[in-house]
BALOBA-1460 file (C-alpha; in Angstrom, 3 decimals):
// residues 147
<rec num="1" residu="x" x="0.060" y="-0.219" z="-0.129"/>
<rec num="2" residu="x" x="1.757" y="3.307" z="-1.099"/>
<rec num="3" residu="x" x="1.595" y="6.181" z="1.128"/>
<rec num="4" residu="x" x="-0.823" y="8.148" z="-0.802"/>
<rec num="5" residu="x" x="-3.470" y="6.037" z="-0.398"/>
<rec num="6" residu="x" x="-2.584" y="5.388" z="3.393"/>
<rec num="7" residu="x" x="-3.614" y="8.720" z="4.280"/>
<rec num="8" residu="x" x="-6.609" y="9.007" z="1.950"/>
<rec num="9" residu="x" x="-8.180" y="5.744" z="4.159"/>
<rec num="10" residu="x" x="-6.993" y="7.774" z="7.268"/>
<rec num="11" residu="x" x="-8.743" y="10.601" z="6.318"/>
<rec num="12" residu="x" x="-11.441" y="8.769" z="5.388"/>
<rec num="13" residu="x" x="-12.060" y="7.169" z="8.767"/>
<rec num="14" residu="x" x="-11.384" y="10.363" z="10.581"/>
<rec num="15" residu="x" x="-13.358" y="12.537" z="8.898"/>
<rec num="16" residu="x" x="-16.903" y="11.785" z="9.975"/>
<rec num="17" residu="x" x="-15.609" y="11.948" z="13.953"/>
<rec num="18" residu="x" x="-14.335" y="15.397" z="12.596"/>
<rec num="19" residu="x" x="-17.497" y="16.556" z="11.732"/>
<rec num="20" residu="x" x="-19.226" y="15.224" z="14.541"/>
<rec num="21" residu="x" x="-17.119" y="17.117" z="17.192"/>
<rec num="22" residu="x" x="-17.709" y="20.372" z="15.044"/>
<rec num="23" residu="x" x="-21.194" y="20.598" z="16.430"/>
<rec num="24" residu="x" x="-21.661" y="22.326" z="19.356"/>
<rec num="25" residu="x" x="-25.674" y="22.883" z="21.000"/>
<rec num="26" residu="x" x="-25.009" y="25.307" z="24.301"/>
<rec num="27" residu="x" x="-28.245" y="27.273" z="25.906"/>
<rec num="28" residu="x" x="-27.554" y="31.182" z="26.087"/>
<rec num="29" residu="x" x="-29.536" y="33.215" z="27.180"/>
<rec num="30" residu="x" x="-32.650" y="35.640" z="25.355"/>
<rec num="31" residu="x" x="-30.245" y="38.878" z="25.451"/>
<rec num="32" residu="x" x="-27.594" y="36.588" z="23.573"/>
<rec num="33" residu="x" x="-30.060" y="35.976" z="20.739"/>
<rec num="34" residu="x" x="-29.379" y="37.235" z="17.008"/>
<rec num="35" residu="x" x="-30.898" y="40.971" z="16.359"/>
<rec num="36" residu="x" x="-33.294" y="39.441" z="13.888"/>
<rec num="37" residu="x" x="-34.511" y="36.773" z="16.185"/>
<rec num="38" residu="x" x="-35.120" y="38.896" z="18.679"/>
<rec num="39" residu="x" x="-37.461" y="41.063" z="16.302"/>
<rec num="40" residu="x" x="-39.722" y="38.410" z="15.114"/>
<rec num="41" residu="x" x="-40.379" y="37.058" z="18.814"/>
<rec num="42" residu="x" x="-41.193" y="41.101" z="19.512"/>
<rec num="43" residu="x" x="-43.439" y="41.451" z="16.529"/>
<rec num="44" residu="x" x="-45.339" y="38.272" z="16.568"/>
<rec num="45" residu="x" x="-45.328" y="36.700" z="20.041"/>
<rec num="46" residu="x" x="-45.079" y="40.370" z="22.113"/>
<rec num="47" residu="x" x="-45.698" y="39.804" z="25.888"/>
<rec num="48" residu="x" x="-44.547" y="36.112" z="25.785"/>
<rec num="49" residu="x" x="-41.758" y="34.865" z="27.882"/>
<rec num="50" residu="x" x="-39.015" y="32.889" z="26.710"/>
<rec num="51" residu="x" x="-38.520" y="29.586" z="28.554"/>
<rec num="52" residu="x" x="-35.393" y="28.668" z="26.887"/>
<rec num="53" residu="x" x="-32.828" y="28.975" z="23.921"/>
<rec num="54" residu="x" x="-30.885" y="26.476" z="22.509"/>
<rec num="55" residu="x" x="-27.669" y="27.784" z="20.126"/>
<rec num="56" residu="x" x="-26.632" y="24.669" z="17.609"/>
<rec num="57" residu="x" x="-23.232" y="25.358" z="16.344"/>
<rec num="58" residu="x" x="-22.529" y="23.356" z="13.341"/>
<rec num="59" residu="x" x="-19.560" y="23.358" z="11.127"/>
<rec num="60" residu="x" x="-20.645" y="26.354" z="8.420"/>
<rec num="61" residu="x" x="-23.953" y="27.775" z="10.540"/>
<rec num="62" residu="x" x="-25.370" y="28.498" z="13.627"/>
<rec num="63" residu="x" x="-29.140" y="27.929" z="14.338"/>
<rec num="64" residu="x" x="-31.333" y="28.555" z="17.281"/>
<rec num="65" residu="x" x="-34.232" y="26.990" z="19.005"/>
<rec num="66" residu="x" x="-36.347" y="28.865" z="20.966"/>
<rec num="67" residu="x" x="-39.015" y="27.817" z="23.777"/>
<rec num="68" residu="x" x="-41.570" y="30.254" z="24.568"/>
<rec num="69" residu="x" x="-44.366" y="29.853" z="27.147"/>
<rec num="70" residu="x" x="-47.709" y="28.922" z="26.189"/>
<rec num="71" residu="x" x="-45.970" y="25.488" z="25.109"/>
<rec num="72" residu="x" x="-44.689" y="27.422" z="21.522"/>
<rec num="73" residu="x" x="-41.285" y="26.209" z="20.127"/>
<rec num="74" residu="x" x="-39.676" y="28.372" z="17.236"/>
<rec num="75" residu="x" x="-36.964" y="26.969" z="15.017"/>
<rec num="76" residu="x" x="-34.462" y="29.626" z="13.031"/>
<rec num="77" residu="x" x="-31.893" y="28.511" z="10.565"/>
<rec num="78" residu="x" x="-28.399" y="29.640" z="10.479"/>
<rec num="79" residu="x" x="-29.665" y="32.600" z="8.483"/>
<rec num="80" residu="x" x="-31.820" y="33.962" z="11.528"/>
<rec num="81" residu="x" x="-34.979" y="33.366" z="9.510"/>
<rec num="82" residu="x" x="-37.619" y="31.000" z="10.913"/>
<rec num="83" residu="x" x="-38.357" y="27.804" z="9.558"/>
<rec num="84" residu="x" x="-40.926" y="25.888" z="12.143"/>
<rec num="85" residu="x" x="-43.240" y="27.107" z="14.789"/>
<rec num="86" residu="x" x="-45.112" y="24.729" z="16.754"/>
<rec num="87" residu="x" x="-47.474" y="25.136" z="19.305"/>
<rec num="88" residu="x" x="-50.676" y="23.559" z="21.089"/>
<rec num="89" residu="x" x="-52.610" y="26.661" z="20.955"/>
<rec num="90" residu="x" x="-53.172" y="29.010" z="17.788"/>
<rec num="91" residu="x" x="-50.205" y="30.546" z="16.419"/>
<rec num="92" residu="x" x="-50.500" y="34.218" z="15.842"/>
<rec num="93" residu="x" x="-52.209" y="35.070" z="12.245"/>
<rec num="94" residu="x" x="-49.095" y="36.950" z="11.697"/>
<rec num="95" residu="x" x="-46.780" y="34.083" z="11.469"/>
<rec num="96" residu="x" x="-48.591" y="32.308" z="9.023"/>
<rec num="97" residu="x" x="-48.359" y="33.335" z="5.159"/>
<rec num="98" residu="x" x="-51.608" y="34.957" z="4.068"/>
<rec num="99" residu="x" x="-52.262" y="32.918" z="1.551"/>
<rec num="100" residu="x" x="-52.298" y="29.800" z="3.942"/>
<rec num="101" residu="x" x="-54.267" y="31.796" z="6.324"/>
<rec num="102" residu="x" x="-56.645" y="32.809" z="3.435"/>
<rec num="103" residu="x" x="-56.697" y="29.099" z="2.863"/>
<rec num="104" residu="x" x="-57.960" y="28.074" z="5.796"/>
<rec num="105" residu="x" x="-60.430" y="30.882" z="6.560"/>
<rec num="106" residu="x" x="-62.226" y="30.068" z="3.790"/>
<rec num="107" residu="x" x="-62.112" y="26.306" z="3.386"/>
<rec num="108" residu="x" x="-61.572" y="25.134" z="6.685"/>
<rec num="109" residu="x" x="-63.453" y="27.783" z="9.008"/>
<rec num="110" residu="x" x="-63.650" y="26.307" z="11.992"/>
<rec num="111" residu="x" x="-60.006" y="25.299" z="12.126"/>
<rec num="112" residu="x" x="-56.543" y="27.036" z="13.003"/>
<rec num="113" residu="x" x="-52.808" y="26.942" z="12.427"/>
<rec num="114" residu="x" x="-50.714" y="25.395" z="15.979"/>
<rec num="115" residu="x" x="-47.837" y="24.445" z="13.168"/>
<rec num="116" residu="x" x="-45.900" y="25.862" z="10.340"/>
<rec num="117" residu="x" x="-42.697" y="24.456" z="8.420"/>
<rec num="118" residu="x" x="-40.996" y="25.617" z="5.670"/>
<rec num="119" residu="x" x="-39.191" y="22.835" z="3.791"/>
<rec num="120" residu="x" x="-36.881" y="22.555" z="0.918"/>
<rec num="121" residu="x" x="-39.893" y="24.188" z="-1.598"/>
<rec num="122" residu="x" x="-43.104" y="23.615" z="0.336"/>
<rec num="123" residu="x" x="-44.600" y="24.628" z="3.467"/>
<rec num="124" residu="x" x="-47.147" y="23.063" z="5.623"/>
<rec num="125" residu="x" x="-49.481" y="23.997" z="8.472"/>
<rec num="126" residu="x" x="-50.992" y="21.753" z="11.129"/>
<rec num="127" residu="x" x="-54.273" y="22.176" z="12.178"/>
<rec num="128" residu="x" x="-55.950" y="21.841" z="15.578"/>
<rec num="129" residu="x" x="-57.799" y="19.446" z="14.113"/>
<rec num="130" residu="x" x="-54.867" y="17.145" z="13.258"/>
<rec num="131" residu="x" x="-54.824" y="17.608" z="9.425"/>
<rec num="132" residu="x" x="-51.844" y="18.476" z="7.629"/>
<rec num="133" residu="x" x="-51.805" y="20.811" z="4.479"/>
<rec num="134" residu="x" x="-48.977" y="21.081" z="2.612"/>
<rec num="135" residu="x" x="-48.654" y="24.436" z="-0.023"/>
<rec num="136" residu="x" x="-46.131" y="25.531" z="-2.104"/>
<rec num="137" residu="x" x="-43.570" y="28.299" z="-1.649"/>
<rec num="138" residu="x" x="-46.084" y="30.447" z="-3.509"/>
<rec num="139" residu="x" x="-48.973" y="29.255" z="-1.292"/>
<rec num="140" residu="x" x="-50.524" y="27.760" z="-3.594"/>
<rec num="141" residu="x" x="-52.416" y="24.204" z="-2.070"/>
<rec num="142" residu="x" x="-50.812" y="21.032" z="-3.413"/>
<rec num="143" residu="x" x="-52.022" y="18.479" z="-1.060"/>
<rec num="144" residu="x" x="-53.665" y="17.051" z="2.651"/>
<rec num="145" residu="x" x="-50.561" y="15.299" z="4.112"/>
<rec num="146" residu="x" x="-52.000" y="12.518" z="5.865"/>
<rec num="147" residu="x" x="-49.242" y="10.520" z="7.755"/>
């Protein structure tokens, strides 16, 4: 076995360990949140107490998970944009994209949104009735998600 082959094999064996060791989760205080996340909370969840903030530092980005009183969880990506909101009660209308909110109000008027998630090219809402509805990023209805 030549030297280059041995180095390559060592790299391939050790790289996954290096990647795992680069991830770091830590609890931080509310005052350490990025300004963009703090503004989002003030705009949409004013008066809700922040219970916990988890900072997840990975190799190339840092994401945050914020837990609020009332059983509300917000996940922010590495650019401090919201990517998921979960709650056990009705979410503020201001956090739901208007086309999704209009769809629910027009087609399921006795239901309300308790969860929203942005995925690759789609977004999904969860209703208090347990139904999940998928939309594209432009807010066009795609399907009910029965999982």
